[in-house]
N, CA, C and O atoms as CSV, one atom per row, in Angstrom:
chain,resi,resn,atom,element,x,y,z
A,1,MET,N,N,11.941,-20.660,27.295
A,1,MET,CA,C,10.991,-21.746,27.397
A,1,MET,C,C,10.353,-21.682,28.770
A,1,MET,O,O,11.045,-21.695,29.787
A,2,LYS,N,N,9.063,-21.614,28.795
A,2,LYS,CA,C,8.343,-21.459,30.043
A,2,LYS,C,C,7.482,-22.681,30.321
A,2,LYS,O,O,6.784,-23.172,29.434
A,3,GLY,N,N,7.533,-23.168,31.551
A,3,GLY,CA,C,6.669,-24.256,31.975
A,3,GLY,C,C,6.892,-25.552,31.211
A,3,GLY,O,O,7.727,-25.624,30.310
A,4,GLY,N,N,6.130,-26.577,31.589
A,4,GLY,CA,C,6.098,-27.851,30.882
A,4,GLY,C,C,7.438,-28.508,30.629
A,4,GLY,O,O,8.477,-27.878,30.826
A,5,ARG,N,N,7.442,-29.708,30.216
A,5,ARG,CA,C,8.571,-30.461,29.679
A,5,ARG,C,C,9.933,-30.160,30.325
A,5,ARG,O,O,10.897,-29.814,29.642
A,6,LYS,N,N,9.986,-30.299,31.650
A,6,LYS,CA,C,11.221,-29.941,32.345
A,6,LYS,C,C,12.384,-30.871,32.004
A,6,LYS,O,O,13.538,-30.442,32.017
A,7,ASN,N,N,12.100,-32.127,31.703
A,7,ASN,CA,C,13.186,-33.041,31.358
A,7,ASN,C,C,13.809,-32.685,30.014
A,7,ASN,O,O,15.014,-32.852,29.829
A,8,LEU,N,N,13.006,-32.196,29.076
A,8,LEU,CA,C,13.550,-31.756,27.794
A,8,LEU,C,C,14.445,-30.549,27.987
A,8,LEU,O,O,15.503,-30.450,27.366
A,9,LYS,N,N,14.029,-29.630,28.845
A,9,LYS,CA,C,14.831,-28.442,29.118
A,9,LYS,C,C,16.140,-28.813,29.801
A,9,LYS,O,O,17.193,-28.255,29.493
A,10,ARG,N,N,16.066,-29.757,30.728
A,10,ARG,CA,C,17.264,-30.190,31.442
A,10,ARG,C,C,18.260,-30.830,30.481
A,10,ARG,O,O,19.461,-30.574,30.576
A,11,ALA,N,N,17.782,-31.651,29.565
A,11,ALA,CA,C,18.658,-32.289,28.580
A,11,ALA,C,C,19.260,-31.259,27.628
A,11,ALA,O,O,20.395,-31.416,27.177
A,12,ALA,N,N,18.507,-30.215,27.324
A,12,ALA,CA,C,19.002,-29.183,26.417
A,12,ALA,C,C,20.098,-28.346,27.064
A,12,ALA,O,O,20.986,-27.854,26.368
A,13,LYS,N,N,20.050,-28.177,28.384
A,13,LYS,CA,C,21.043,-27.356,29.080
A,13,LYS,C,C,22.358,-28.088,29.302
A,13,LYS,O,O,23.396,-27.450,29.481
A,14,GLU,N,N,22.331,-29.421,29.292
A,14,GLU,CA,C,23.550,-30.188,29.502
A,14,GLU,C,C,24.486,-30.021,28.316
A,14,GLU,O,O,24.089,-30.200,27.165
A,15,GLU,N,N,25.729,-29.678,28.610
A,15,GLU,CA,C,26.704,-29.501,27.532
A,15,GLU,C,C,27.301,-30.834,27.095
A,15,GLU,O,O,27.644,-31.001,25.925
A,16,LYS,N,N,27.427,-31.765,28.003
A,16,LYS,CA,C,27.982,-33.075,27.677
A,16,LYS,C,C,26.845,-34.071,27.511
A,16,LYS,O,O,25.857,-34.030,28.244
A,17,PHE,N,N,26.993,-34.950,26.556
A,17,PHE,CA,C,26.020,-36.012,26.364
A,17,PHE,C,C,26.757,-37.239,25.858
A,17,PHE,O,O,27.842,-37.137,25.285
A,18,ASN,N,N,26.169,-38.375,26.073
A,18,ASN,CA,C,26.771,-39.634,25.655
A,18,ASN,C,C,25.866,-40.310,24.638
A,18,ASN,O,O,24.655,-40.407,24.838
A,19,LEU,N,N,26.458,-40.774,23.553
A,19,LEU,CA,C,25.692,-41.538,22.579
A,19,LEU,C,C,25.591,-42.973,23.054
A,19,LEU,O,O,26.585,-43.574,23.463
A,20,GLN,N,N,24.397,-43.516,22.998
A,20,GLN,CA,C,24.186,-44.901,23.386
A,20,GLN,C,C,24.200,-45.765,22.133
A,20,GLN,O,O,24.255,-45.249,21.017
A,21,ASP,N,N,24.152,-47.078,22.320
A,21,ASP,CA,C,24.129,-47.986,21.174
A,21,ASP,C,C,22.870,-47.736,20.352
A,21,ASP,O,O,21.777,-47.594,20.901
A,22,GLY,N,N,23.030,-47.687,19.057
A,22,GLY,CA,C,21.895,-47.474,18.177
A,22,GLY,C,C,21.540,-46.015,17.973
A,22,GLY,O,O,20.482,-45.714,17.421
A,23,GLN,N,N,22.403,-45.095,18.408
A,23,GLN,CA,C,22.166,-43.671,18.215
A,23,GLN,C,C,23.277,-43.079,17.357
A,23,GLN,O,O,24.413,-43.554,17.368
A,24,ALA,N,N,22.923,-42.021,16.608
A,24,ALA,CA,C,23.894,-41.344,15.762
A,24,ALA,C,C,23.543,-39.865,15.694
A,24,ALA,O,O,22.395,-39.471,15.894
A,25,ILE,N,N,24.560,-39.054,15.405
A,25,ILE,CA,C,24.345,-37.624,15.218
A,25,ILE,C,C,24.161,-37.382,13.726
A,25,ILE,O,O,24.982,-37.805,12.911
A,26,MET,N,N,23.075,-36.697,13.378
A,26,MET,CA,C,22.787,-36.412,11.978
A,26,MET,C,C,22.430,-34.941,11.809
A,26,MET,O,O,22.007,-34.270,12.750
A,27,GLN,N,N,22.612,-34.462,10.591
A,27,GLN,CA,C,22.322,-33.070,10.270
A,27,GLN,C,C,20.997,-32.992,9.512
A,27,GLN,O,O,20.710,-33.821,8.648
A,28,VAL,N,N,20.200,-31.982,9.853
A,28,VAL,CA,C,18.897,-31.799,9.216
A,28,VAL,C,C,19.105,-31.164,7.841
A,28,VAL,O,O,19.740,-30.116,7.723
A,29,LEU,N,N,18.567,-31.806,6.807
A,29,LEU,CA,C,18.664,-31.283,5.446
A,29,LEU,C,C,17.435,-30.463,5.071
A,29,LEU,O,O,17.551,-29.374,4.511
A,30,SER,N,N,16.270,-30.991,5.383
A,30,SER,CA,C,15.039,-30.267,5.038
A,30,SER,C,C,13.904,-30.713,5.943
A,30,SER,O,O,13.922,-31.806,6.508
A,31,LEU,N,N,12.921,-29.839,6.063
A,31,LEU,CA,C,11.718,-30.134,6.825
A,31,LEU,C,C,10.649,-30.533,5.821
A,31,LEU,O,O,10.311,-29.753,4.930
A,32,ARG,N,N,10.123,-31.725,5.956
A,32,ARG,CA,C,9.198,-32.266,4.980
A,32,ARG,C,C,7.738,-31.932,5.280
A,32,ARG,O,O,6.871,-32.198,4.448
A,33,GLY,N,N,7.451,-31.371,6.420
A,33,GLY,CA,C,6.068,-31.068,6.781
A,33,GLY,C,C,5.623,-31.916,7.946
A,33,GLY,O,O,6.152,-33.006,8.166
A,34,SER,N,N,4.666,-31.430,8.686
A,34,SER,CA,C,4.147,-32.016,9.924
A,34,SER,C,C,5.315,-32.410,10.832
A,34,SER,O,O,5.968,-31.526,11.386
A,35,ASN,N,N,5.592,-33.667,10.999
A,35,ASN,CA,C,6.666,-34.072,11.902
A,35,ASN,C,C,7.719,-34.944,11.215
A,35,ASN,O,O,8.360,-35.764,11.871
A,36,LEU,N,N,7.899,-34.781,9.935
A,36,LEU,CA,C,8.929,-35.513,9.198
A,36,LEU,C,C,10.061,-34.580,8.799
A,36,LEU,O,O,9.827,-33.461,8.344
A,37,ILE,N,N,11.291,-35.052,8.975
A,37,ILE,CA,C,12.456,-34.287,8.551
A,37,ILE,C,C,13.389,-35.213,7.766
A,37,ILE,O,O,13.392,-36.427,7.969
A,38,GLU,N,N,14.164,-34.629,6.884
A,38,GLU,CA,C,15.163,-35.383,6.131
A,38,GLU,C,C,16.512,-35.118,6.775
A,38,GLU,O,O,16.903,-33.965,6.957
A,39,VAL,N,N,17.226,-36.191,7.120
A,39,VAL,CA,C,18.512,-36.066,7.800
A,39,VAL,C,C,19.595,-36.767,6.988
A,39,VAL,O,O,19.312,-37.625,6.152
A,40,MET,N,N,20.860,-36.376,7.258
A,40,MET,CA,C,22.004,-36.967,6.575
A,40,MET,C,C,23.054,-37.334,7.618
A,40,MET,O,O,23.356,-36.545,8.514
A,41,ASP,N,N,23.604,-38.533,7.492
A,41,ASP,CA,C,24.640,-38.961,8.429
A,41,ASP,C,C,26.014,-38.557,7.921
A,41,ASP,O,O,26.126,-37.884,6.896
A,42,GLY,N,N,27.057,-38.963,8.631
A,42,GLY,CA,C,28.424,-38.586,8.291
A,42,GLY,C,C,28.909,-39.122,6.965
A,42,GLY,O,O,29.794,-38.528,6.350
A,43,GLN,N,N,28.348,-40.241,6.505
A,43,GLN,CA,C,28.764,-40.834,5.238
A,43,GLN,C,C,27.991,-40.254,4.050
A,43,GLN,O,O,28.250,-40.631,2.907
A,44,GLY,N,N,27.061,-39.356,4.300
A,44,GLY,CA,C,26.297,-38.737,3.224
A,44,GLY,C,C,25.017,-39.470,2.883
A,44,GLY,O,O,24.369,-39.136,1.891
A,45,GLU,N,N,24.634,-40.453,3.668
A,45,GLU,CA,C,23.414,-41.216,3.418
A,45,GLU,C,C,22.207,-40.461,3.972
A,45,GLU,O,O,22.190,-40.075,5.141
A,46,LYS,N,N,21.207,-40.255,3.131
A,46,LYS,CA,C,20.016,-39.509,3.524
A,46,LYS,C,C,18.906,-40.464,3.933
A,46,LYS,O,O,18.785,-41.565,3.395
A,47,SER,N,N,18.090,-40.023,4.903
A,47,SER,CA,C,16.928,-40.808,5.310
A,47,SER,C,C,15.900,-39.889,5.954
A,47,SER,O,O,16.199,-38.746,6.300
A,48,LEU,N,N,14.694,-40.403,6.110
A,48,LEU,CA,C,13.631,-39.650,6.761
A,48,LEU,C,C,13.583,-40.009,8.237
A,48,LEU,O,O,13.775,-41.165,8.614
A,49,ALA,N,N,13.326,-39.006,9.067
A,49,ALA,CA,C,13.235,-39.217,10.505
A,49,ALA,C,C,11.947,-38.606,11.027
A,49,ALA,O,O,11.431,-37.639,10.467
A,50,LEU,N,N,11.439,-39.173,12.093
A,50,LEU,CA,C,10.224,-38.687,12.728
A,50,LEU,C,C,10.609,-37.755,13.861
A,50,LEU,O,O,11.409,-38.118,14.723
A,51,PHE,N,N,10.046,-36.561,13.866
A,51,PHE,CA,C,10.283,-35.569,14.914
A,51,PHE,C,C,9.112,-35.665,15.887
A,51,PHE,O,O,8.027,-35.174,15.574
A,52,PRO,N,N,9.294,-36.285,17.067
A,52,PRO,CA,C,8.172,-36.581,17.961
A,52,PRO,C,C,7.416,-35.343,18.432
A,52,PRO,O,O,7.949,-34.233,18.460
A,53,ALA,N,N,6.171,-35.569,18.796
A,53,ALA,CA,C,5.300,-34.481,19.239
A,53,ALA,C,C,5.772,-33.864,20.551
A,53,ALA,O,O,5.424,-32.722,20.849
A,54,LYS,N,N,6.560,-34.597,21.345
A,54,LYS,CA,C,7.023,-34.039,22.616
A,54,LYS,C,C,7.952,-32.843,22.428
A,54,LYS,O,O,8.110,-32.033,23.341
A,55,PHE,N,N,8.570,-32.725,21.248
A,55,PHE,CA,C,9.452,-31.591,20.974
A,55,PHE,C,C,8.709,-30.380,20.422
A,55,PHE,O,O,9.229,-29.265,20.461
A,56,GLN,N,N,7.512,-30.585,19.915
A,56,GLN,CA,C,6.786,-29.490,19.295
A,56,GLN,C,C,6.438,-28.427,20.328
A,56,GLN,O,O,6.081,-28.750,21.460
A,57,LYS,N,N,6.540,-27.193,19.948
A,57,LYS,CA,C,6.267,-26.009,20.758
A,57,LYS,C,C,7.248,-25.820,21.913
A,57,LYS,O,O,7.079,-24.901,22.714
A,58,SER,N,N,8.272,-26.673,22.014
A,58,SER,CA,C,9.293,-26.456,23.037
A,58,SER,C,C,10.684,-26.352,22.426
A,58,SER,O,O,11.543,-25.667,22.981
A,59,MET,N,N,10.927,-27.014,21.298
A,59,MET,CA,C,12.206,-26.939,20.600
A,59,MET,C,C,11.952,-26.827,19.109
A,59,MET,O,O,11.056,-27.477,18.570
A,60,TRP,N,N,12.737,-26.010,18.456
A,60,TRP,CA,C,12.589,-25.819,17.027
A,60,TRP,C,C,13.881,-26.215,16.336
A,60,TRP,O,O,14.970,-26.080,16.893
A,61,ILE,N,N,13.741,-26.700,15.122
A,61,ILE,CA,C,14.910,-27.037,14.325
A,61,ILE,C,C,14.772,-26.360,12.972
A,61,ILE,O,O,13.679,-25.970,12.563
A,62,ARG,N,N,15.882,-26.231,12.295
A,62,ARG,CA,C,15.888,-25.689,10.945
A,62,ARG,C,C,16.978,-26.407,10.160
A,62,ARG,O,O,17.706,-27.234,10.709
A,63,ARG,N,N,17.084,-26.090,8.880
A,63,ARG,CA,C,18.108,-26.734,8.064
A,63,ARG,C,C,19.486,-26.447,8.637
A,63,ARG,O,O,19.791,-25.312,9.002
A,64,GLY,N,N,20.308,-27.473,8.715
A,64,GLY,CA,C,21.654,-27.319,9.242
A,64,GLY,C,C,21.770,-27.655,10.716
A,64,GLY,O,O,22.883,-27.764,11.230
A,65,SER,N,N,20.652,-27.823,11.411
A,65,SER,CA,C,20.688,-28.198,12.826
A,65,SER,C,C,21.173,-29.634,12.966
A,65,SER,O,O,21.098,-30.421,12.022
A,66,PHE,N,N,21.668,-29.966,14.143
A,66,PHE,CA,C,22.117,-31.325,14.421
A,66,PHE,C,C,21.189,-31.962,15.439
A,66,PHE,O,O,20.749,-31.314,16.389
A,67,VAL,N,N,20.896,-33.243,15.231
A,67,VAL,CA,C,20.010,-33.986,16.119
A,67,VAL,C,C,20.621,-35.351,16.410
A,67,VAL,O,O,21.396,-35.880,15.613
A,68,VAL,N,N,20.263,-35.911,17.555
A,68,VAL,CA,C,20.635,-37.280,17.895
A,68,VAL,C,C,19.467,-38.160,17.480
A,68,VAL,O,O,18.331,-37.932,17.894
A,69,VAL,N,N,19.750,-39.163,16.662
A,69,VAL,CA,C,18.708,-39.991,16.070
A,69,VAL,C,C,18.892,-41.441,16.506
A,69,VAL,O,O,20.013,-41.945,16.572
A,70,ASP,N,N,17.779,-42.101,16.802
A,70,ASP,CA,C,17.790,-43.518,17.153
A,70,ASP,C,C,17.651,-44.330,15.864
A,70,ASP,O,O,16.604,-44.305,15.217
A,71,ILE,N,N,18.713,-45.048,15.497
A,71,ILE,CA,C,18.719,-45.790,14.230
A,71,ILE,C,C,18.697,-47.296,14.449
A,71,ILE,O,O,19.026,-48.060,13.542
A,72,SER,N,N,18.307,-47.731,15.656
A,72,SER,CA,C,18.365,-49.160,15.955
A,72,SER,C,C,17.438,-49.994,15.069
A,72,SER,O,O,17.757,-51.146,14.772
A,73,GLY,N,N,16.303,-49.443,14.640
A,73,GLY,CA,C,15.389,-50.218,13.812
A,73,GLY,C,C,15.373,-49.792,12.355
A,73,GLY,O,O,14.398,-50.041,11.646
A,74,LYS,N,N,16.444,-49.152,11.905
A,74,LYS,CA,C,16.489,-48.597,10.546
A,74,LYS,C,C,16.392,-49.669,9.471
A,74,LYS,O,O,15.581,-49.551,8.553
A,75,GLU,N,N,17.197,-50.697,9.573
A,75,GLU,CA,C,17.205,-51.743,8.554
A,75,GLU,C,C,15.877,-52.485,8.509
A,75,GLU,O,O,15.376,-52.826,7.438
A,76,LYS,N,N,15.317,-52.728,9.685
A,76,LYS,CA,C,14.039,-53.432,9.762
A,76,LYS,C,C,12.920,-52.618,9.118
A,76,LYS,O,O,12.066,-53.167,8.422
A,77,ALA,N,N,12.928,-51.305,9.354
A,77,ALA,CA,C,11.903,-50.426,8.788
A,77,ALA,C,C,12.024,-50.352,7.272
A,77,ALA,O,O,11.014,-50.358,6.568
A,78,LEU,N,N,13.254,-50.283,6.765
A,78,LEU,CA,C,13.450,-50.210,5.317
A,78,LEU,C,C,13.050,-51.508,4.624
A,78,LEU,O,O,12.537,-51.486,3.505
A,79,GLU,N,N,13.286,-52.647,5.296
A,79,GLU,CA,C,12.891,-53.933,4.726
A,79,GLU,C,C,11.386,-54.068,4.631
A,79,GLU,O,O,10.875,-54.674,3.689
A,80,SER,N,N,10.667,-53.506,5.600
A,80,SER,CA,C,9.207,-53.630,5.614
A,80,SER,C,C,8.544,-52.649,4.648
A,80,SER,O,O,7.331,-52.704,4.448
A,81,GLY,N,N,9.326,-51.755,4.050
A,81,GLY,CA,C,8.784,-50.830,3.066
A,81,GLY,C,C,8.469,-49.452,3.618
A,81,GLY,O,O,7.946,-48.609,2.889
A,82,SER,N,N,8.768,-49.201,4.868
A,82,SER,CA,C,8.505,-47.892,5.460
A,82,SER,C,C,9.568,-46.894,5.011
A,82,SER,O,O,10.750,-47.232,4.942
A,83,LYS,N,N,9.156,-45.680,4.709
A,83,LYS,CA,C,10.109,-44.660,4.297
A,83,LYS,C,C,10.767,-43.993,5.499
A,83,LYS,O,O,11.902,-43.526,5.408
A,84,VAL,N,N,10.061,-43.945,6.621
A,84,VAL,CA,C,10.604,-43.339,7.837
A,84,VAL,C,C,11.497,-44.366,8.512
A,84,VAL,O,O,11.032,-45.425,8.934
A,85,ALA,N,N,12.782,-44.045,8.612
A,85,ALA,CA,C,13.748,-45.027,9.080
A,85,ALA,C,C,14.228,-44.791,10.510
A,85,ALA,O,O,14.727,-45.724,11.139
A,86,CYS,N,N,14.097,-43.587,11.038
A,86,CYS,CA,C,14.639,-43.323,12.366
A,86,CYS,C,C,13.773,-42.322,13.137
A,86,CYS,O,O,12.823,-41.752,12.601
A,87,LEU,N,N,14.129,-42.129,14.406
A,87,LEU,CA,C,13.363,-41.302,15.325
A,87,LEU,C,C,14.297,-40.346,16.038
A,87,LEU,O,O,15.330,-40.771,16.554
A,88,VAL,N,N,13.961,-39.065,16.079
A,88,VAL,CA,C,14.790,-38.067,16.756
A,88,VAL,C,C,14.632,-38.245,18.263
A,88,VAL,O,O,13.511,-38.286,18.771
A,89,SER,N,N,15.758,-38.351,18.983
A,89,SER,CA,C,15.697,-38.506,20.426
A,89,SER,C,C,16.190,-37.275,21.172
A,89,SER,O,O,15.860,-37.101,22.345
A,90,GLN,N,N,16.970,-36.419,20.527
A,90,GLN,CA,C,17.465,-35.205,21.185
A,90,GLN,C,C,17.870,-34.182,20.125
A,90,GLN,O,O,18.390,-34.533,19.065
A,91,VAL,N,N,17.624,-32.925,20.433
A,91,VAL,CA,C,18.038,-31.825,19.570
A,91,VAL,C,C,19.317,-31.239,20.162
A,91,VAL,O,O,19.364,-30.941,21.356
A,92,LEU,N,N,20.354,-31.070,19.340
A,92,LEU,CA,C,21.611,-30.514,19.814
A,92,LEU,C,C,21.676,-29.026,19.502
A,92,LEU,O,O,21.314,-28.601,18.405
A,93,PHE,N,N,22.134,-28.242,20.458
A,93,PHE,CA,C,22.261,-26.813,20.286
A,93,PHE,C,C,23.719,-26.451,20.033
A,93,PHE,O,O,24.602,-27.301,20.146
A,94,TYR,N,N,23.968,-25.200,19.693
A,94,TYR,CA,C,25.296,-24.734,19.311
A,94,TYR,C,C,26.332,-25.045,20.388
A,94,TYR,O,O,27.450,-25.450,20.069
A,95,GLU,N,N,25.972,-24.861,21.662
A,95,GLU,CA,C,26.918,-25.092,22.757
A,95,GLU,C,C,27.328,-26.552,22.851
A,95,GLU,O,O,28.417,-26.855,23.339
A,96,GLN,N,N,26.481,-27.460,22.396
A,96,GLN,CA,C,26.787,-28.878,22.428
A,96,GLN,C,C,27.521,-29.331,21.171
A,96,GLN,O,O,28.331,-30.256,21.227
A,97,VAL,N,N,27.248,-28.692,20.048
A,97,VAL,CA,C,27.854,-29.092,18.790
A,97,VAL,C,C,29.273,-28.556,18.644
A,97,VAL,O,O,30.129,-29.233,18.075
A,98,ARG,N,N,29.533,-27.367,19.141
A,98,ARG,CA,C,30.832,-26.709,18.959
A,98,ARG,C,C,32.000,-27.548,19.480
A,98,ARG,O,O,32.983,-27.700,18.756
A,99,PRO,N,N,31.948,-28.108,20.712
A,99,PRO,CA,C,33.072,-28.953,21.147
A,99,PRO,C,C,33.266,-30.194,20.283
A,99,PRO,O,O,34.393,-30.661,20.120
A,100,LEU,N,N,32.184,-30.732,19.728
A,100,LEU,CA,C,32.302,-31.912,18.869
A,100,LEU,C,C,33.004,-31.557,17.557
A,100,LEU,O,O,33.774,-32.358,17.027
A,101,GLN,N,N,32.738,-30.363,17.038
A,101,GLN,CA,C,33.373,-29.942,15.792
A,101,GLN,C,C,34.864,-29.677,16.000
A,101,GLN,O,O,35.660,-29.889,15.085
A,102,LYS,N,N,35.250,-29.218,17.190
A,102,LYS,CA,C,36.658,-28.928,17.459
A,102,LYS,C,C,37.461,-30.198,17.742
A,102,LYS,O,O,38.670,-30.231,17.513
A,103,SER,N,N,36.796,-31.240,18.238
A,103,SER,CA,C,37.516,-32.468,18.557
A,103,SER,C,C,37.860,-33.229,17.285
A,103,SER,O,O,37.151,-33.121,16.285
A,104,PRO,N,N,38.949,-34.000,17.319
A,104,PRO,CA,C,39.358,-34.737,16.098
A,104,PRO,C,C,38.411,-35.875,15.765
A,104,PRO,O,O,38.617,-36.581,14.778
């Protein structure tokens, strides 16, 4: 990754991260086109998430990738009739996911 978006690069290099209130780790099921992705949480519940433009051309995701998603307004969005329920806040790479998979 060359130039631009230094804070995104810095966050990607950090091996440790902390989940804040209203955030969850979800797995990408499919790419729906443009900036929409379908994600699944630990309980198997599927929802649509928005992949912000700040990640485009600097980070790529594919099926099976893990992302940190902001779900604080999920219930409110579903009540209003919106299909997009959450927003991607961070993309997790293999070095960050591996310790989580090994931990109980």
